[in-house]
C-alpha positions as CSV (number, residue, x, y, z in Angstrom):
1,M,-79.3,-207.0,-9.2
2,F,-76.9,-209.7,-10.4
3,K,-76.3,-209.6,-14.4
4,I,-75.9,-213.0,-15.6
5,T,-74.1,-213.5,-19.0
6,R,-73.0,-216.2,-21.0
7,H,-69.4,-215.8,-20.2
8,S,-69.7,-215.6,-16.2
9,L,-71.7,-218.8,-16.5
10,D,-68.6,-220.4,-18.4
11,R,-66.4,-219.8,-15.7
12,L,-68.4,-220.6,-12.7
13,P,-68.8,-224.1,-11.1
14,S,-72.1,-225.9,-11.2
15,K,-72.7,-225.7,-7.5
16,K,-72.2,-222.2,-7.7
17,I,-74.5,-221.7,-10.4
18,A,-77.1,-223.4,-8.6
19,T,-76.5,-221.0,-5.7
20,V,-77.1,-217.9,-7.9
21,A,-80.3,-219.4,-9.8
22,T,-82.0,-220.0,-6.6
23,G,-81.5,-216.0,-5.4
24,V,-82.2,-214.5,-8.9
25,A,-85.8,-214.7,-10.0
26,V,-86.0,-215.1,-13.7
27,A,-88.9,-215.2,-16.2
28,G,-88.3,-218.2,-18.1
29,A,-88.1,-222.0,-16.9
30,G,-85.6,-222.8,-19.5
31,L,-83.0,-220.1,-18.0
32,S,-83.6,-221.8,-14.6
33,V,-82.8,-225.3,-16.3
34,A,-80.1,-223.9,-18.3
35,L,-78.4,-222.8,-14.5
36,A,-79.1,-226.1,-12.8
37,H,-76.8,-228.0,-15.2
38,G,-74.3,-225.9,-15.7
39,S,-74.9,-224.3,-19.3
40,A,-76.0,-221.4,-20.6
41,P,-79.5,-220.9,-21.2
42,S,-80.9,-220.9,-24.9
43,S,-81.9,-218.4,-26.8
44,A,-85.6,-219.6,-26.1
45,A,-84.9,-219.4,-22.5
46,R,-83.4,-215.9,-22.7
47,T,-86.7,-214.6,-23.9
48,S,-89.2,-214.5,-21.5
49,T,-93.2,-213.3,-22.7
50,V,-95.4,-212.1,-19.9
51,Q,-99.0,-213.0,-21.1
52,V,-101.4,-209.7,-19.3
53,T,-104.5,-210.7,-19.0
54,Q,-107.8,-208.6,-19.0
55,N,-110.5,-208.6,-16.5
56,D,-114.4,-208.2,-17.4
57,S,-114.3,-204.4,-17.8
58,G,-111.5,-204.3,-20.7
59,M,-108.6,-203.3,-18.5
60,A,-105.6,-205.3,-17.7
61,P,-104.9,-205.9,-13.6
62,G,-103.5,-202.5,-12.3
63,E,-104.6,-200.4,-15.3
64,E,-106.4,-197.6,-14.3
65,G,-109.8,-196.4,-15.7
66,H,-110.7,-192.9,-17.6
67,T,-113.7,-191.2,-16.4
68,V,-115.6,-190.2,-19.3
69,K,-117.0,-186.8,-18.9
70,L,-120.2,-185.7,-20.8
71,P,-120.1,-182.3,-22.5
72,R,-121.0,-179.6,-20.5
73,Q,-124.1,-178.1,-22.6
74,L,-125.9,-181.9,-21.9
75,T,-125.3,-181.7,-18.1
76,E,-127.1,-178.3,-17.7
77,K,-129.7,-179.4,-20.2
78,A,-130.5,-182.7,-18.0
79,E,-130.1,-180.5,-14.9
80,K,-132.7,-178.2,-15.8
81,K,-135.2,-180.7,-17.3
82,A,-135.0,-181.7,-14.0
83,V,-136.3,-178.8,-12.1
84,L,-140.3,-178.7,-12.3
85,P,-142.1,-175.4,-12.8
86,G,-142.6,-172.7,-10.2
87,G,-143.5,-169.0,-10.1
88,V,-145.7,-166.4,-9.1
89,S,-149.4,-166.4,-10.6
90,T,-152.6,-165.3,-9.7
91,G,-155.0,-168.1,-8.2
92,T,-159.0,-167.9,-8.9
93,S,-161.4,-170.4,-6.9
94,F,-164.3,-172.7,-8.0
95,W,-166.7,-175.4,-7.0
96,D,-168.0,-177.6,-9.7
97,A,-170.5,-180.9,-9.2
98,A,-167.9,-182.8,-11.6
99,T,-164.4,-182.5,-12.5
100,A,-162.6,-183.7,-15.7
101,S,-160.8,-186.4,-14.2
102,G,-164.1,-188.1,-13.2
103,R,-163.3,-187.7,-9.2
104,P,-165.5,-185.8,-7.0
105,M,-164.7,-182.5,-5.8
106,S,-162.5,-181.7,-2.9
107,Y,-160.6,-179.6,-1.0
108,H,-157.2,-180.8,-2.5
109,T,-159.0,-180.1,-6.2
110,L,-157.2,-178.2,-8.6
111,A,-157.5,-176.7,-12.0
112,S,-155.4,-175.6,-14.6
113,P,-155.2,-175.7,-18.5
114,Y,-151.7,-176.4,-18.6
115,W,-151.0,-179.1,-16.4
116,P,-151.9,-182.5,-17.0
117,L,-154.4,-184.0,-14.9
118,G,-152.5,-185.9,-11.9
119,T,-149.9,-183.0,-11.3
120,K,-149.3,-182.5,-7.8
121,V,-149.0,-178.5,-7.0
122,K,-148.1,-176.9,-3.9
123,I,-150.0,-173.4,-3.2
124,T,-148.2,-170.7,-0.9
125,V,-150.3,-167.5,0.1
126,G,-148.3,-165.6,2.7
127,K,-147.2,-168.2,5.6
128,K,-149.6,-170.8,4.5
129,S,-149.3,-173.7,1.9
130,A,-151.3,-176.2,0.9
131,V,-150.9,-179.3,-1.6
132,G,-153.6,-180.0,-4.3
133,V,-153.7,-182.1,-7.4
134,V,-154.9,-181.1,-10.8
135,E,-158.2,-182.9,-11.4
136,D,-159.9,-180.3,-13.7
137,F,-159.3,-178.1,-16.5
138,G,-159.6,-174.4,-16.3
139,P,-159.4,-171.3,-16.3
140,A,-160.6,-170.4,-19.6
141,E,-158.3,-168.4,-22.1
142,W,-160.7,-165.3,-21.3
143,A,-160.5,-165.4,-17.4
144,V,-156.4,-166.4,-17.3
145,A,-155.9,-163.4,-19.6
146,Q,-157.7,-160.8,-17.4
147,H,-155.4,-161.4,-14.5
148,N,-152.0,-160.0,-14.1
149,P,-150.1,-162.4,-13.5
150,P,-152.0,-164.9,-15.4
151,A,-154.3,-167.2,-13.6
152,I,-153.1,-170.5,-14.4
153,V,-154.8,-172.3,-11.7
154,D,-158.0,-172.4,-9.7
155,L,-158.3,-173.4,-6.4
156,S,-161.0,-175.4,-4.7
157,E,-163.1,-172.8,-2.6
158,E,-162.1,-174.9,0.5
159,M,-158.6,-174.6,-0.2
160,M,-159.3,-170.7,-0.8
161,Q,-160.8,-170.5,2.3
162,Y,-158.2,-172.0,4.1
163,L,-155.3,-169.8,2.5
164,T,-157.1,-166.9,2.5
165,G,-160.3,-166.8,4.4
166,T,-162.3,-166.1,1.6
167,R,-164.1,-168.9,-0.6
168,S,-164.5,-166.8,-3.4
169,N,-161.4,-164.9,-4.5
170,S,-158.8,-163.9,-6.7
171,I,-155.1,-163.2,-5.3
172,P,-151.5,-163.5,-6.5
173,I,-149.9,-167.2,-5.1
174,K,-146.8,-169.0,-5.3
175,F,-147.3,-172.1,-7.0
176,Q,-144.8,-175.4,-7.3
177,V,-145.2,-178.3,-9.1
178,L,-144.0,-181.2,-7.1
179,Q,-144.8,-184.2,-9.4
180,M,-146.1,-183.6,-12.9
181,G,-149.1,-186.2,-13.9
182,T,-149.8,-188.3,-16.6
183,G,-153.1,-187.4,-17.6
184,P,-154.3,-185.4,-20.5
185,V,-153.5,-181.7,-21.1
186,Y,-156.3,-179.1,-21.9
187,R,-154.3,-177.2,-23.7
188,H,-150.3,-176.4,-25.1
189,S,-150.7,-172.9,-25.6
190,G,-152.1,-169.7,-24.3
191,T,-151.6,-166.5,-22.1
192,G,-149.4,-167.8,-19.3
193,Y,-148.5,-171.3,-20.7
194,D,-144.4,-170.6,-20.5
195,M,-145.1,-169.3,-16.6
196,A,-146.8,-172.8,-16.2
197,T,-144.5,-175.1,-17.8
198,G,-140.9,-173.4,-17.4
199,V,-140.6,-173.4,-21.2
200,S,-138.9,-169.9,-20.7
201,D,-136.5,-171.6,-18.3
202,K,-135.3,-174.6,-20.8
C-alpha cells in the first residue's frame, strides 16, 4: 500500500500525482480532486466518513446475528406440556342408550370422568389396539376407586369384545391420549386423576 503525505505530493510532478491517484483507492472525493490538480488534499478531503446502513433486522450488512437461548427450565416445561398422558389403568365396559355428548353409542365410544368430551384415546390390550373417542362421563368415583390400578376409562362393550373376547369385562389396559378434546369435563379431582391427566409428570 502507498502512503501519500503532503511532503511527497509537493515533490511529485502533477502528471505523476495523477498516475498515483488512479492506482490508489481513496474514500473522499476531495482527495481525488486535490491529486488531479497537483495540490495537497484539504483537511476535509483527508477525513473520510463511512456511512453504514442497517437492514430490516437492525443489523449492519455483514454483521452476524445472535441466537437468544431460552432458560432450560422454560424449554423443559414446554416439552413436558406437549406430552399427552399415557399409562396403565383398569378398563371397564358399558353400553348406554344415550351419551353426554348427545352422539349415539357406538364401537368407538369411551367414557371418562377426567378427560374432556371429544378426547381421542388409544386403548391397548396385549397385541390388540383400538382408538376411541370420549363421548360420555364415567365411571363413577366408587367404581374408579374399587380397581387397582384405578378404572379411569369405560370402553364400549363392542370395543371390549374386540380387545378381550368378552363384552362385559374389567381388565388392565394401556391408554395413550392422542388428542385432547375441547368439550366439558365431568370432574377435576378424584381417584386416578393424576394418572389420567399426567399432572404428576409435569
